[in-house]
PyMOL CGO cylinders between C-alpha atoms (Angstrom):
from pymol import cmd
from pymol.cgo import CYLINDER

trace = [
    CYLINDER, -1.40, 11.05, -5.04, -3.60, 9.78, -2.21, 0.3, 1, 1, 1, 1, 1, 1,
    CYLINDER, -3.60, 9.78, -2.21, -6.46, 9.05, -4.60, 0.3, 1, 1, 1, 1, 1, 1,
    CYLINDER, -6.46, 9.05, -4.60, -4.17, 7.09, -6.89, 0.3, 1, 1, 1, 1, 1, 1,
    CYLINDER, -4.17, 7.09, -6.89, -2.92, 4.99, -3.96, 0.3, 1, 1, 1, 1, 1, 1,
    CYLINDER, -2.92, 4.99, -3.96, -6.50, 4.40, -2.82, 0.3, 1, 1, 1, 1, 1, 1,
    CYLINDER, -6.50, 4.40, -2.82, -7.42, 3.35, -6.36, 0.3, 1, 1, 1, 1, 1, 1,
    CYLINDER, -7.42, 3.35, -6.36, -4.60, 0.79, -6.40, 0.3, 1, 1, 1, 1, 1, 1,
    CYLINDER, -4.60, 0.79, -6.40, -5.62, -0.59, -3.02, 0.3, 1, 1, 1, 1, 1, 1,
    CYLINDER, -5.62, -0.59, -3.02, -9.28, -0.71, -4.05, 0.3, 1, 1, 1, 1, 1, 1,
    CYLINDER, -9.28, -0.71, -4.05, -8.46, -2.48, -7.31, 0.3, 1, 1, 1, 1, 1, 1,
    CYLINDER, -8.46, -2.48, -7.31, -6.46, -5.17, -5.50, 0.3, 1, 1, 1, 1, 1, 1,
    CYLINDER, -6.46, -5.17, -5.50, -9.23, -5.56, -2.92, 0.3, 1, 1, 1, 1, 1, 1,
    CYLINDER, -9.23, -5.56, -2.92, -11.90, -5.72, -5.65, 0.3, 1, 1, 1, 1, 1, 1,
    CYLINDER, -11.90, -5.72, -5.65, -13.69, -2.75, -4.09, 0.3, 1, 1, 1, 1, 1, 1,
    CYLINDER, -13.69, -2.75, -4.09, -14.96, 0.60, -5.27, 0.3, 1, 1, 1, 1, 1, 1,
    CYLINDER, -14.96, 0.60, -5.27, -12.45, 3.31, -4.28, 0.3, 1, 1, 1, 1, 1, 1,
    CYLINDER, -12.45, 3.31, -4.28, -15.22, 5.25, -2.55, 0.3, 1, 1, 1, 1, 1, 1,
    CYLINDER, -15.22, 5.25, -2.55, -15.67, 2.31, -0.15, 0.3, 1, 1, 1, 1, 1, 1,
    CYLINDER, -15.67, 2.31, -0.15, -12.02, 2.34, 0.98, 0.3, 1, 1, 1, 1, 1, 1,
    CYLINDER, -12.02, 2.34, 0.98, -11.44, 4.25, 4.22, 0.3, 1, 1, 1, 1, 1, 1,
    CYLINDER, -11.44, 4.25, 4.22, -8.07, 5.27, 5.64, 0.3, 1, 1, 1, 1, 1, 1,
    CYLINDER, -8.07, 5.27, 5.64, -8.71, 3.38, 8.88, 0.3, 1, 1, 1, 1, 1, 1,
    CYLINDER, -8.71, 3.38, 8.88, -9.33, 0.05, 7.13, 0.3, 1, 1, 1, 1, 1, 1,
    CYLINDER, -9.33, 0.05, 7.13, -6.89, -2.81, 7.71, 0.3, 1, 1, 1, 1, 1, 1,
    CYLINDER, -6.89, -2.81, 7.71, -5.76, -5.34, 5.14, 0.3, 1, 1, 1, 1, 1, 1,
    CYLINDER, -5.76, -5.34, 5.14, -8.02, -7.89, 6.79, 0.3, 1, 1, 1, 1, 1, 1,
    CYLINDER, -8.02, -7.89, 6.79, -11.02, -5.57, 6.45, 0.3, 1, 1, 1, 1, 1, 1,
    CYLINDER, -11.02, -5.57, 6.45, -10.14, -5.10, 2.79, 0.3, 1, 1, 1, 1, 1, 1,
    CYLINDER, -10.14, -5.10, 2.79, -9.98, -8.86, 2.33, 0.3, 1, 1, 1, 1, 1, 1,
    CYLINDER, -9.98, -8.86, 2.33, -6.44, -8.71, 0.98, 0.3, 1, 1, 1, 1, 1, 1,
    CYLINDER, -6.44, -8.71, 0.98, -4.49, -11.93, 1.29, 0.3, 1, 1, 1, 1, 1, 1,
    CYLINDER, -4.49, -11.93, 1.29, -0.70, -12.18, 0.94, 0.3, 1, 1, 1, 1, 1, 1,
    CYLINDER, -0.70, -12.18, 0.94, -0.90, -12.41, -2.86, 0.3, 1, 1, 1, 1, 1, 1,
    CYLINDER, -0.90, -12.41, -2.86, -3.14, -9.34, -3.03, 0.3, 1, 1, 1, 1, 1, 1,
    CYLINDER, -3.14, -9.34, -3.03, -0.74, -7.49, -0.76, 0.3, 1, 1, 1, 1, 1, 1,
    CYLINDER, -0.74, -7.49, -0.76, 2.23, -8.33, -2.98, 0.3, 1, 1, 1, 1, 1, 1,
    CYLINDER, 2.23, -8.33, -2.98, 0.29, -7.28, -6.10, 0.3, 1, 1, 1, 1, 1, 1,
    CYLINDER, 0.29, -7.28, -6.10, -0.64, -4.01, -4.38, 0.3, 1, 1, 1, 1, 1, 1,
    CYLINDER, -0.64, -4.01, -4.38, 3.02, -3.33, -3.49, 0.3, 1, 1, 1, 1, 1, 1,
    CYLINDER, 3.02, -3.33, -3.49, 4.12, -4.09, -7.08, 0.3, 1, 1, 1, 1, 1, 1,
    CYLINDER, 4.12, -4.09, -7.08, 1.45, -1.74, -8.46, 0.3, 1, 1, 1, 1, 1, 1,
    CYLINDER, 1.45, -1.74, -8.46, 2.48, 1.04, -6.10, 0.3, 1, 1, 1, 1, 1, 1,
    CYLINDER, 2.48, 1.04, -6.10, 6.15, 0.61, -7.02, 0.3, 1, 1, 1, 1, 1, 1,
    CYLINDER, 6.15, 0.61, -7.02, 5.40, 0.64, -10.74, 0.3, 1, 1, 1, 1, 1, 1,
    CYLINDER, 5.40, 0.64, -10.74, 3.02, 3.60, -10.55, 0.3, 1, 1, 1, 1, 1, 1,
    CYLINDER, 3.02, 3.60, -10.55, 5.28, 5.84, -8.48, 0.3, 1, 1, 1, 1, 1, 1,
    CYLINDER, 5.28, 5.84, -8.48, 8.72, 4.62, -9.55, 0.3, 1, 1, 1, 1, 1, 1,
    CYLINDER, 8.72, 4.62, -9.55, 9.74, 3.69, -6.02, 0.3, 1, 1, 1, 1, 1, 1,
    CYLINDER, 9.74, 3.69, -6.02, 11.05, 0.60, -4.29, 0.3, 1, 1, 1, 1, 1, 1,
    CYLINDER, 11.05, 0.60, -4.29, 9.03, -0.40, -1.25, 0.3, 1, 1, 1, 1, 1, 1,
    CYLINDER, 9.03, -0.40, -1.25, 11.11, -1.96, 1.54, 0.3, 1, 1, 1, 1, 1, 1,
    CYLINDER, 11.11, -1.96, 1.54, 8.80, -4.89, 2.09, 0.3, 1, 1, 1, 1, 1, 1,
    CYLINDER, 8.80, -4.89, 2.09, 9.20, -8.57, 2.91, 0.3, 1, 1, 1, 1, 1, 1,
    CYLINDER, 9.20, -8.57, 2.91, 6.04, -10.50, 2.06, 0.3, 1, 1, 1, 1, 1, 1,
    CYLINDER, 6.04, -10.50, 2.06, 7.10, -13.35, 4.34, 0.3, 1, 1, 1, 1, 1, 1,
    CYLINDER, 7.10, -13.35, 4.34, 7.41, -11.03, 7.33, 0.3, 1, 1, 1, 1, 1, 1,
    CYLINDER, 7.41, -11.03, 7.33, 5.24, -7.96, 6.65, 0.3, 1, 1, 1, 1, 1, 1,
    CYLINDER, 5.24, -7.96, 6.65, 5.65, -6.60, 10.18, 0.3, 1, 1, 1, 1, 1, 1,
    CYLINDER, 5.65, -6.60, 10.18, 9.45, -6.72, 10.01, 0.3, 1, 1, 1, 1, 1, 1,
    CYLINDER, 9.45, -6.72, 10.01, 10.13, -3.69, 7.82, 0.3, 1, 1, 1, 1, 1, 1,
    CYLINDER, 10.13, -3.69, 7.82, 9.90, 0.08, 7.70, 0.3, 1, 1, 1, 1, 1, 1,
    CYLINDER, 9.90, 0.08, 7.70, 6.86, 0.13, 5.42, 0.3, 1, 1, 1, 1, 1, 1,
    CYLINDER, 6.86, 0.13, 5.42, 3.77, 0.34, 7.64, 0.3, 1, 1, 1, 1, 1, 1,
    CYLINDER, 3.77, 0.34, 7.64, 0.89, -1.73, 6.28, 0.3, 1, 1, 1, 1, 1, 1,
    CYLINDER, 0.89, -1.73, 6.28, -1.30, -1.58, 9.39, 0.3, 1, 1, 1, 1, 1, 1,
    CYLINDER, -1.30, -1.58, 9.39, -4.02, 0.43, 7.62, 0.3, 1, 1, 1, 1, 1, 1,
    CYLINDER, -4.02, 0.43, 7.62, -4.84, 2.14, 4.35, 0.3, 1, 1, 1, 1, 1, 1,
    CYLINDER, -4.84, 2.14, 4.35, -3.84, 5.50, 5.86, 0.3, 1, 1, 1, 1, 1, 1,
    CYLINDER, -3.84, 5.50, 5.86, -0.50, 4.09, 7.03, 0.3, 1, 1, 1, 1, 1, 1,
    CYLINDER, -0.50, 4.09, 7.03, 0.20, 2.77, 3.53, 0.3, 1, 1, 1, 1, 1, 1,
    CYLINDER, 0.20, 2.77, 3.53, -0.61, 6.17, 2.00, 0.3, 1, 1, 1, 1, 1, 1,
    CYLINDER, -0.61, 6.17, 2.00, 1.70, 7.94, 4.48, 0.3, 1, 1, 1, 1, 1, 1,
    CYLINDER, 1.70, 7.94, 4.48, 4.49, 5.42, 3.86, 0.3, 1, 1, 1, 1, 1, 1,
    CYLINDER, 4.49, 5.42, 3.86, 4.26, 5.86, 0.08, 0.3, 1, 1, 1, 1, 1, 1,
    CYLINDER, 4.26, 5.86, 0.08, 4.18, 9.67, 0.43, 0.3, 1, 1, 1, 1, 1, 1,
    CYLINDER, 4.18, 9.67, 0.43, 7.27, 9.48, 2.66, 0.3, 1, 1, 1, 1, 1, 1,
    CYLINDER, 7.27, 9.48, 2.66, 9.13, 7.35, 0.09, 0.3, 1, 1, 1, 1, 1, 1,
    CYLINDER, 9.13, 7.35, 0.09, 8.22, 9.72, -2.72, 0.3, 1, 1, 1, 1, 1, 1,
    CYLINDER, 8.22, 9.72, -2.72, 9.21, 12.84, -0.79, 0.3, 1, 1, 1, 1, 1, 1,
    CYLINDER, 9.21, 12.84, -0.79, 12.50, 11.28, 0.38, 0.3, 1, 1, 1, 1, 1, 1,
    CYLINDER, 12.50, 11.28, 0.38, 14.12, 9.91, -2.78, 0.3, 1, 1, 1, 1, 1, 1,
    CYLINDER, 14.12, 9.91, -2.78, 17.06, 8.39, -0.89, 0.3, 1, 1, 1, 1, 1, 1,
    CYLINDER, 17.06, 8.39, -0.89, 14.58, 6.01, 0.82, 0.3, 1, 1, 1, 1, 1, 1,
    CYLINDER, 14.58, 6.01, 0.82, 13.04, 4.93, -2.49, 0.3, 1, 1, 1, 1, 1, 1,
]
cmd.load_cgo(trace, "trace")
């Protein structure tokens, strides 16, 4: 699952998945707001979940986007807790 999430993030950041590290921020990835929204849509579609995310206020939600690792953990939490998805 982690590799699939990293692949989605890498694709949206136009990077090779092997270059994406868990400590990288969205800024380090070069993702703008449109790239972030596309990444969220791809994650939702791939895993059949609904990410609680507001693109206008990305820090005002329960989905942590502070780093690649935080995104992976948030997606794993949504998948393992179906009532959150």
